[in-house]
Steps between C-alpha positions, in 0.01 A plus 500: 500500500652833392345834545637853462372845573650840420337818626554870492262714694152408384630301203535126553580239241431132585741273321482121488720221365824699515370788290735798515439820694280724285545867438302708757665837454604493862720771648728445799271706724218249421690241711459232232500137609571159352373176649527136400395177668580133466377185676768295674465135601642562846354616830518871596766429767738359239438792264532747786849372582606604146322835457624646828864395435622831361855362464359241255350764272820601314530142371155544341555845353690657210502844666544433869861391553534468881309559822625554852312557826582825686446640848570163659203342323557133416166402356151622403292697750305826467742791512808292404710664232717362224718648229457377143781546247369531145625519142315598186641565154325841469527618862838364601566374854331628816400389847173551682391453860165329549289454808265207563150644540301173517611166642192285567618139483399317280263754334676823394853633473564855375773759497524867413806626307641825643292682756211288619268806511599607146648195329642494152339157468311244705526127432268240650445125502158367601449130572151350493427131570324360196424152367751327729775744407572871499390782276802730499440860391791736443413871475699819465423871496715776354533810716397734631852578629775588258717232344750451224208501262414853620834624370428352156157668501654833606738479210226409243166618643330470161581126510373433853217264400732295282767485771247381754356247253841352422583470871162334566585246233839437666324452835257260336788291357676500840181399685432219256852368531489519881166325520619219273818453701314492835257248351785274390676533835183433702387204286830341402783666697665625183525844334 
């Protein structure tokens, strides 16, 4: 079961069967989102052990290169912070500090990138028991806080909608890849 949603303000496109993110004309201030779900033949506790392992995530990502806990944090809990080191062909290399904003085992795990009250992005996993397994939903929202994307928009304001659209497509690809890897790990123990 695959299901995707992209939204920008009042505009929402429902996408099924791996259809790509559709053009919505979203601007960064709209706080556009991308969401995808997959069913996993494993119980929520098994899936939870993977989604809340932030140090595992770089092995599942093309952009995220490394993660380290900070402020004496050693694992997931609300308020715990971690630094993510990233690389992107167009943006170069950068690091961000994220804070866990939801850690409800085995139901929801979410973190805000940058300031938790004005994040540059929010990422969230939701786990729902379904049909003897787990429906895993991975969601992200751009903004409202400034990010590297903001600098690109500042440099080319007339291309803002295209810049946002391209980044949403990149998020969609990353989410799909991560969901597929978590599914393989949970069901078969392999990436």
